[in-house]
N, C-alpha and C positions, 0 to 999 in steps of 0.2 A: 945974850938975850934972845937972839934969833934961834939958837939951838934949843933953848928951853921952850920957846913957843912951838917949834916944830915937834918937839917931844910930846907936848899936849895934844897937838893935832893928830899925831899917830895913835895916841891912847884913845882919843874920842872916836876915831875911825874904827878902831878895833872893837870898842864897845858897841858901836852901831852895827858892825858886822855880826857880832854875837847875837844882838837883839833880833836882827833880821833872820838869821838862821833859826833861832828859837821860834820865831813867829811862824816860819814856814813849816817847821816840824809839828808844832801844835795844830796848825791848819790841816796838815796831812792826816794826823791822827783823828782829828774831829770828823774829817770827810769820810774816812774809812769806817769809823764807828757808826756814822749816820747810815752808810750803805748797809752795814751788817744788820742794823736795826730794821731797815726796810726789808731785808731778806727774811728776818725772823718774823716780821709782822705782815708777811705777804699772805693775808687771810683769803680763803676761798669759801664761797657759799655754795651749798649743794642742796637741791630739793629732793627729798626722799621719794623714790618712785619704784615701780615694779619692773622686773626684768627676768630674763632666764639666766641660770648659772649652772655650770657643769664642771665636774672634777675628773680629770683623766690621769692615768698612770702610764708613762711612756718608758720603754726600754728598747734595746736593740738585740737582735738575734739573727740566726740563719735559718733558711727554709730547708726542711728535710722531710722525706716521706714518712708517713705514720707507720708504714709497714715496710721494712727493708731487711732482706735476708741474705746472708752469705751462704753460697752453695759450696760445700766442702766435698773432697774426695772421700769415697767410702772404702777404697782399697789402696794398696801400695802397687804402683804400676806406672804406666805412661798414658798420656792423652792420645787417644786414637783419632778422634774427629770432633771438631767443634761445629755445631749446626746453626749458631746464631752469631750476630755481631752486636756491638754496643749500640744502644738506641732502639733495638728491635722490640716490638711488642710481642709478648708471649702469653699463651694461655696456660692455665693450670694443667699439669701433667704433660706439657709439651716437652719433647726431647731437646736437651740443651747440649749435651756432649756425651761421648762414649769413651771408656777407658779400657786399657789392656792390663791384665793382671801380670805380676812378675812371678807368680808361683810356678814351681817346677811341674813338668808334665806328669811326674809320678804321683802328684797329689790326687789323681783319680783313685789310687788305692785307698788313700785316707777317706775320700768321699764315699767309696763303697762300704767301708767300715761304719761310717756315720749313718748311711742309709739302712744298714742292718739294725743298728741301734734304734732308728726311727720305727722300723717294722716291728721289732720286739716290743717297744714301748706302746705302739699303737694297739697291738693285740691285748696288752695288759689294760690299756685304757678302755677298749671295747668291752672287756670283761667287767670293768668297773661300771661302765654305763649300764650293762645288763643287771649288775647287782643293785645299781641305783634304782632301776625300774622295779627290781624285786622288793624294794622298800615299801612299795604299794601292794597291798594284799587284795587281789581281785576275786570276785565271785565267779567260779568256773561255769556255773549254770544258773538259770533262774529258779527261784523256789523260796522256801521258808527256812530261816536260820534257826538252828538249835545247837545246844551244847557249847555256846560261847561263854567263856569264863575269864576273859582278859579285860583289864582296865588300863587307863592311861597311866604310864609310869612303870608298868610291869616289865620285867626283863624276861625275854623269851630266847630260846635257842633255835638254831637252824632245824627245820622240819617239825617245829612245834605245831600241834594240831590246834588251829584257831577255833574252828567251828565246823558244823555239818550243814549242808544245804539239801533239803528234800525237794525233789522236783515234783511239785504239785500240779504243774501245768500239763503233764503228760502221763499216759498209762503205758505200761510195758507188758509185752506178751512174749512168752517163751513157747516155741513149737519145735518138734522133731522132724528132720528130713533124712532121707536116705543118703548114703554116701555119695551116690551119683548126683543127686540134687544138690547136696551140700557143696560139692566141689564147683558147681556152676553158679552158685549164689555168691554175690559180692556185697561188701559193705556199701550202704547208701542205695541199694536196689529198692525200688518201690514195691509196695505190697498192698493187697486188698484184704481187709480184716472184717469178717462178718461175725457180729456178736449174736450168738444164738439165743441168749436170754432176752435180748432187747430187739431182735430182728432188725438190726441196723448195720449198715456197712460203712466202714471208715478207712481212710487212707493212712498208710504207715510207711516206715522206712527201716531197713535193716541197719542195726547199729552195732551188733556184736555176733561173732561166730565162735563156738566152742568145738574144737576138733577132737575132744575126748568122746569116744563112742560110749553110748549108754544102751544096755540090753533092754529090748522092748518085749521080749517074749517070743516063743516060737523060733528061737535062734536068730532073730533079726536084731540089728543095732540101729540106733538113731543118733543124730547129731543135732545139738541144740543151736537154734538161731534165735536171737533176741531182736524184737521189733519195737519201735516207738511210735505212738500215735497220740494225737491231741485228746485230752480228757475232757469231754463235754460235761462231766459230772455224773455221778450215780453209779459208776463202775466200781466193782468190789474185787478184792483179791480172790482168785479162784474162778472167776467168770470165764466160761468157755468161749473160744473164738476159732472160726475156720479161716485159715490163712493161705493165701496164694501169692507167691512172689513172682514178679514179672521183670524180665530184662531182655536184652537183645538176643539171648540164646533160647528163650522160651518162657513158659509159665510153669511154676512148680507148686503143687499143693502139699501141705504138710501130711505126714504119715497118719496123724490123728489130730483131734482138736487141740489147739494150744490153750494156755491158761494165762490170765492176768496175774502178774506177780506183784510183790510189794513195791511201793514207790522207791525209785532209785535215789540213793543218797550218795553225795560226794563230800569227802573231807576237804577242808580248806587248811592248808599247811603253809608255814612261813618258810620261804626259801633262804632267808638270811636271819641271823639272830640280831638282837638289839633291844632297845627300850621302846615301848609302845608310845608313839607320839599322839595318835588320835584314834578313836573308835567311832565308826560312822553308822553302826546299826546295832540291833539287840535281838535277843531270842524272840521268836514268834513273828518277826518282821519279814515281809516279802521283799526280795531283792531281784534285780535283773542281772542277767549274765553280763560280766564286765564291770559291775559296780565295785567301788573301792570299799572293802570291808573295814580295813584298818591301815594305818601308816606307821612305819618304824622309823625312828630317828636315824639320820645319816650324816651327822656333822663330820665324823672321821672319814667317811666315804667321800664326801665332797672335797675334803682336804687332799685326799689321795688323788682324786680326779684332777684337781688344780695343779698338783705337783707333776703329774704325768703330762698334762698339757704344756706346762712350762718347759719340761725336758724336751718335748718334741720341738717347741719353738726354738730352743737353744741349738738343737741339732741342725735344724733348717738354716739358722743363721750361720752356723759353721760351714755348711755347704755353700751358702751364698758367698762367703769369704774366699772359698777355694776355687770357685768356678772361674773359667777363663773369661775375663772381661766384665764390665759393668756399665750400665746405661744410666745417666743422670737426667732426671726429669725436673721440670720447674715445680716448686711447691705452691706456686700461687700465680694468679694473673697479674701481669705488670710489665715493666720495662727493664731491659738489661742495662744496668747502669755502668758496669765495669766487667771486663774479662781479664783475669789475672794470669792466664796461662796460654800457651800456644801448643799446636799439635806436635806430638812426639816429645813433649816436655815430661820429665820424670816428676811424679807426684807421690805423696803419701797421705795418710789419713788426716793430717793436720793442714793440708794445702787448701787454701780458699781458691776455688776455680773461677767463680764469678759472683756478682752481686745483682740481685733482682729486687726491684722496688715498685710499689704502687704509687705512681706519680699523680694519680687522680685524687689521692687523699694526702695532702701535705699539711705540715704543722710547723710552728715556730715555738721554741722553748726559750723563754726569757727569764732572767734572774731579777726578781722583785725585792726591793729592800724591805726589811722587817718592819719599818715604819709605815709602809704602804700596803703590806700584804692583807691587812684586815679590810681594805677597800675592795679586794678582788673577790668575786663570786662566780660560781659556775654558770655558764650561759651568757655572761656579759658580752656585749658587742665590742668588737675591736676593729680599728682601722689600721691598715698595714701599708707602709710607704717604702718604695724602692728607688734608690738613686739611679738604677739602671733604666727604670721605666717611670720617670717622674710624672708623666701625664696620666698614668693608669692608677686607678683606685682599687685596692684589694681589701676585702673584708673577711672577718672570721669571728669565732666565738671562743670563749674560755672553755676548754674541754677538761683540764686537769689542773689541780693545785697540789703541789707537794706538801706533805705534812711534816717533812723533815728539812730543816734549814742547813745551809752550808756557810761556814764561817771562814773568813779570810781577812787578815789585817784588822781584826776587831769589828768587821762588818758582817752581818748575817743576812743572807738572801734566801729566797725560796723560789724554786723552779715553777713557772706557770706555763702550761701548754695551751697555745692558741691554735685551733684547727681552722685552716683556710676554707672559705666557702667555695672558692674557685681560684685555682692557682694561675689561670690564664697563661701568661708567658713566663712566669717565674720558673726557675730551674733549681734543682737540688743544690744546696750549698750557698745560694745567693744571700747576701746580707740585707736585712730589712729593719725598719723601725716600726715598732708596734705601739699603738696607742689604745689603751683599754678605757672605755667610758665607765668609770667607777661609779659615778653618781651624778644625777642632774635634777634640777627642779625648774619648773616653769612658772612665770607670773608670780614671783615672790619679791618681797622688799629687798633691794640691793643698794649698798652704798660703797663708795671707794674705801679700800682697806686702810688708807692713810688717815681716814677720819676717826678711826678707833684708837683709843689710848687706854692704858692701864692705870687704875687708881685703887690702891688698897686691895689689890687682888681681883678687882672687878673690871669688866670691860665697860668703857664709858664713851659716850658721844656728846659733843657740845651742841646744844640746840639753841637757836636764836629766835626769839619771838618777834611779833610785829613792831614792838617798841624798841627793838634792838638789844633787849636784855638777853644775856647768855646764861645757860644753865647746863651743867653736866648731867646727863641722863644715863642710868645703868641699862645696858642692853644685853639680850641673850643672842648669841651668834649661832648660825647654822653652817652651811657650806661656805668654804672660803678658798679663794685662789690667790695668786700673787698680786692681783689688781683690785679685786672686789670681794665683798663678803655679804652673806645673807643675814638679814636681821629677822629673828623669830619674834622677839617682843621687846618693848621698851620705848619705841618711837613709832610713829604712824606715817602712812603715805601722805605726802604734802608738807611734812615738817621740813624746816630749813635748818641745816646743820652747817657748822663752820669748822674749818681746820686750816692749818698752815701747810702750804705746798713747800716742800723742802728740797733744796738742790745741794745740800752740804753733806759731808761725811761725818759731821760732828755727832758724837754720841748723845748729844742733847736734843737732836732733831727728832720730829715726829716720825713714826714708822719704824722705830727701833724694835718694837715687839711683834712685828709681823710674823716672824718665824714660829711663834708659839700660838698662833691663832688656831682654833679647832678647824679640822677639815683640810689644813695645809699639809699635815703629816710630817713636817720637819724633815723632808727627804734630803739625804746627803747629796743626791744627784740632781735635785731640782726637777723631779719628774712630774710634779703637779702642774697641770696646764689648764687654763681657762678657755672656754669656747664662747 
């Protein structure tokens, strides 16, 4: 009987234990569920207001000079002397180093042969220059054109008679002198010419002497001297003139009166053949001495001249390669960054001797993700930060945006060059962080980005009125950062909006759609930053 009673006690105790454990379990579940509901219902109210918002793109890169040049050897040889050290400031065309050539001493024979080639080619070039000038057909004297029958496009030969020029400005007188007088008279001697018909005296100049004797009668011979004088107008062919020629040896009167002869004419001939390019006068026109009558085309001649000039340049380059030694000058103003050789070191044409760079103009090239490149524009301001100088602020501007992307591991980036305004203490090769201010707006409606949710493809915000009623309002978004977003339309300043503050990673929590907000760019590197 006792055993049976004990058995019931044990059964009852077991049942009570199970009931107690079940009660505790239910209580635990209820408590946790209540807490979760509190988290989900942790509602935040926010009054819509105006604020500033900006979007920046940040990447890392290294500082480098905008202009950096490697100085290479121009000959095969050895380094003779180095005139600079690393870190030296140098001017353009300053001597950096000198080299000694390895060419044998008998190279002088080769040099002499090249110099002869240069001399020969230069003579040919000078002749071409002369021929080039001959393409212009000049008037030999002043006067009136006649007999011209050429037109543009005509083909003419060398010595072709272009036209005739009549010297209407001057009159010409022929007079006979004795042999003794003739021998003492020279070209350009001055003369006094008395025109007997007009009783006027004029000055003239001896322009021509004919040494052929002409019988004058009575067994005497005379020698013709031709003089030129200005024609005042009115003189006629055959008018008589008394002529006296004066020079340092004396004065000499003609054997008899001289006579005015017909107007002097000079033929204009082409010195080279070719096609007429232009004609600058016509028959009956007066021209001055030296005027261009016509021009002959000279494309072939210009090509020959260029070929000869190129040949001479090549010959001179060959000599420079053979001379003993070479001096290297700085191609720019800058700083010697690195010296790669030492004195007496053997070098060839591929050897980089040293590097010179302009450290006053520095830049940083950063790789910007394709999702953010559309935000970058030329001239945008940039802030540059260096871990080496954390207290210094460096600034710059976007100077270049590459039009061709680089793909790696499925990610495409574009090189963006930021030029520093002032490098201050930054040195070439230092790593920096670059923040480009892509866009910004001031005094616009801004709300927390967590307050925005998606509904049927639209962006929505929950607005609470004074009575506590809630209503989802469709909004249009502007700039957005990871924390806040600009509201372009849909709600007004002063509206109260409500949203849940979420601390859970649950996929059902608000804020899940932040990555697809406009203005965020969806950057893989999280480069969009708010200010």
